[in-house]
N, C-alpha and C positions, 0 to 999 in steps of 0.2 A: 843052354844054347844062347847064342847071340844072334841078333837080327842085323843083316847087312843090307844097305840100300844099293840099288843098281840104276843105271840109265842106259839109254840106247840113242844112237844118232840116226835120224831119219829125215826125210824131206817133208817139210810142213806144206800141206796142200794149199793153204791159204796164200802163201807168198813164194813157194818154190825154193825156199832156203833150207839148208841142212841145219837142224836144231837138235838139242838134247831133250829127251823126254824121259820121265820117270819110268823105271822098269819094275820088276818084281822085287819083293823083299825076300831075302834068302836067309834061312835058318842054318847056322853052322857054328862049329866050335871056335873057329878062328878065321882070320882074313884069308889065309891060304886055302882053307877048305871051301870057303865061299867062292873064291875064284875057280877052284876045281869044279865045283857044282855048276857054275856058269859055263865053264869050258865044255863040260860034258852034256848038259841039258839045255842051256840057253846061250849058245855061242854068240848071239847078237848083243848080249848084255855085258856091261862093265861094272865091276864093283867100285863104288866111289866113297863109301863111308859106312860106319857102324851107327845104327840107330840107338841112341841112348835114352830118349824120352819123346813123347808126343805131347803137344799142347792143344788144349781145346781152343778152337778158333775164336769163340766169343769171350770166354773168361780168361784165357791164357794160363789156365791151371793145368798142371801135369795130369795126363791120362795114364793110369797104371797099365803097363803092357802085359803083366802076368796076372792072371785071374786065379792062380793056384795059391 
């Protein structure tokens, strides 16, 4: 399965402006399936990309997503 990133638009209480905030990560076989999951379970989220790797903040080395 692939991991897809989502975001949502909401009002930032600190300044009253509408901003994008990170949402849940969605596990799905493809982009269309990720969008369908969002539509059915998280209608406030929008899929915006596929997560390909994560980097450690301090070392900038890749963090392995799969532990299997």
